[in-house]
C-alpha positions in Angstrom: -33.0 -4.4 9.2 -29.7 -6.3 9.0 -27.4 -8.0 11.5 -23.7 -8.1 10.8 -21.8 -10.5 13.1 -18.0 -10.5 13.1 -16.6 -13.7 14.6 -13.7 -13.8 16.9 -12.5 -14.5 20.5 -12.5 -12.0 23.3 -9.4 -11.2 25.3 -6.1 -9.5 24.6 -4.3 -12.7 23.8 -6.6 -13.2 20.8 -6.7 -9.6 19.6 -4.6 -9.7 16.5 -5.0 -13.4 15.6 -6.2 -14.8 12.3 -9.3 -16.2 14.1 -10.3 -12.6 15.0 -10.5 -11.2 11.5 -14.3 -11.0 11.8 -13.9 -8.6 14.8 -11.4 -6.6 12.8 -13.7 -6.1 9.9 -16.7 -4.9 12.0 -14.4 -2.6 14.0 -13.1 -1.2 10.7 -16.7 -0.5 9.6 -17.5 1.2 12.9 -14.5 3.5 12.5 -15.3 4.2 8.9 -19.0 5.0 9.6 -18.3 6.6 12.9 -20.3 4.6 15.4 -19.3 2.5 18.4 -19.7 -1.2 19.0 -19.6 -1.0 22.8 -23.1 -1.8 24.3 -23.1 -5.1 26.2 -26.1 -7.1 24.9 -26.9 -10.5 23.5 -23.8 -12.1 25.0 -21.7 -9.7 23.0 -20.8 -6.1 22.1 -23.4 -4.3 19.9 -23.5 -1.1 17.9 -25.8 0.2 15.2 -25.9 2.6 12.3 -28.0 3.3 9.2 -26.7 2.2 5.8 -28.9 3.3 2.8 -32.0 3.7 4.9 -31.5 0.3 6.6 -30.9 0.0 10.3 -27.9 -2.3 10.7 -27.0 -4.0 14.0 -23.3 -4.9 14.4 -22.4 -7.7 16.8 -19.2 -9.1 18.2 -20.1 -12.2 20.2 -18.2 -12.5 23.5 -19.1 -16.2 23.9 -15.8 -17.3 22.2 -15.9 -18.7 18.7 -17.4 -22.1 19.3 -20.6 -20.6 20.9 -21.1 -17.6 18.5 -24.5 -18.9 17.5 -26.0 -18.3 21.0 -25.2 -14.6 20.8 -26.4 -14.2 17.2 -29.7 -16.1 17.9 -30.5 -13.8 20.8 -30.0 -10.7 18.6 -32.0 -12.3 15.7 -34.9 -13.2 18.0 -34.9 -9.8 19.8 -35.0 -7.7 16.5 -37.0 -10.3 14.5 -34.4 -10.1 11.8 -35.0 -12.4 8.7 -32.3 -15.1 8.5 -31.5 -13.8 5.0 -30.5 -10.5 6.5 -27.9 -12.0 8.9 -24.4 -11.4 7.5 -21.5 -13.3 9.1 -17.9 -12.3 8.7 -15.3 -14.9 9.6 -11.9 -16.4 8.9 -11.5 -19.3 6.4 -8.5 -21.6 6.2 -9.7 -23.0 2.8 -9.2 -19.6 1.1 -5.8 -18.1 0.3 -4.8 -15.1 2.3 -5.6 -11.9 0.3 -8.9 -13.2 -1.1 -12.5 -13.2 0.2 -15.4 -15.3 -0.8 -19.0 -14.2 -0.4 -21.8 -16.7 -0.4 -25.6 -16.4 0.1 -25.6 -19.7 2.1 -23.6 -22.9 2.7 -22.3 -25.4 5.1 -20.0 -24.8 8.1 -17.0 -26.3 6.2 -15.6 -27.4 9.6 -15.6 -23.9 11.1 -16.8 -24.3 14.7 -18.2 -20.7 14.9 -20.3 -21.4 11.8 -21.4 -24.8 13.2 -22.8 -23.0 16.2 -24.6 -20.4 14.2 -26.2 -22.9 11.8 -27.3 -25.0 14.8 -28.7 -22.1 16.7 -30.5 -20.5 13.7 -31.6 -23.9 12.4 -30.6 -22.7 9.0 -27.6 -22.1 6.7 -29.5 -19.7 4.4 -27.7 -16.5 5.5 -25.0 -14.5 3.7 -21.4 -14.8 4.7 -18.2 -13.0 4.0 -15.4 -15.6 4.3 -12.0 -13.9 4.7 -9.1 -16.0 3.6 -6.3 -16.7 6.2 -4.6 -19.5 4.3 -4.1 -23.1 5.3 -1.7 -24.1 8.1 1.7 -25.6 7.4 1.3 -27.9 10.4 -1.0 -27.3 13.4 -4.5 -25.9 12.7 -5.0 -24.4 16.2 -1.7 -22.6 16.3 -2.4 -21.3 12.8 -5.8 -19.8 13.5 -4.8 -18.6 17.0 -1.5 -17.3 15.6 -0.6 -13.7 14.6 -0.3 -12.6 11.0 3.1 -12.9 9.5 5.1 -9.8 8.5 4.2 -10.3 4.8 0.5 -10.8 5.7 0.5 -7.6 7.8 1.6 -5.6 4.8 -1.7 -6.6 3.1 -3.9 -7.0 6.1 -5.3 -3.5 6.3 -6.4 -3.7 2.6 -8.0 -7.2 3.2 -10.0 -5.7 6.2 -11.0 -2.7 4.2 -12.1 -4.8 1.2 -14.0 -7.2 3.4 -15.8 -4.2 5.0 -16.7 -2.8 1.6 -18.1 -6.2 0.7 -20.4 -6.1 3.8 -21.6 -2.6 2.9 -22.2 -3.7 -0.7 -24.4 -6.6 0.4 -26.6 -4.2 2.4 -26.7 -1.5 -0.3 -27.0 -3.5 -3.5 -27.5 -7.1 -2.6 -25.5 -10.3 -2.3 -25.2 -10.9 -6.1 -23.6 -7.4 -6.6 -21.1 -8.1 -3.8 -20.2 -11.5 -5.2 -19.7 -10.1 -8.7 -17.5 -7.3 -7.3 -15.3 -9.1 -4.8 -15.3 -12.9 -5.2 -12.5 -13.1 -7.9 -10.5 -10.2 -6.5 -6.9 -10.8 -5.3 -6.2 -8.2 -2.6 -2.6 -6.7 -2.6 -1.0 -3.8 -0.7 -1.5 -1.4 -3.7 
């Protein structure tokens, strides 16, 4: 069994912001595989499907970004999911927009959602799909809570689709296969 958690903030004012790319990716997967993420549980919205004979729980924490770990810990404890089968999808300002980076483990790198998850799980040994949103020109908060630029919007759907494919690849063929396939890829609108 796997848990895929997409990070973001609830509320219409955050809907299309850079910080909500994790929500966008899990929503894309739910549309692609035709299941709903709508059940209220574990301080979030939950849905499930089967991928290659594996039950996969999808979670969008509704705790706001900085407390995402509370929601994820509740789901992990309830389903007794091994930490190595928890996949977190989130935005990363240290990665150029149009690129993703997959890692089997790592630090929080200053991301408050990841700080919360590592603290709550008492481990950083879980896979993550880091979706690049680029670094801010000036203010970090207005950048991550800001909307995508027109140029970014032209590539955004491909970024979300590729990130979704990476999550599915981890479940089907393992983290190494996903890293080999997607880590050096530059995503463009073609």
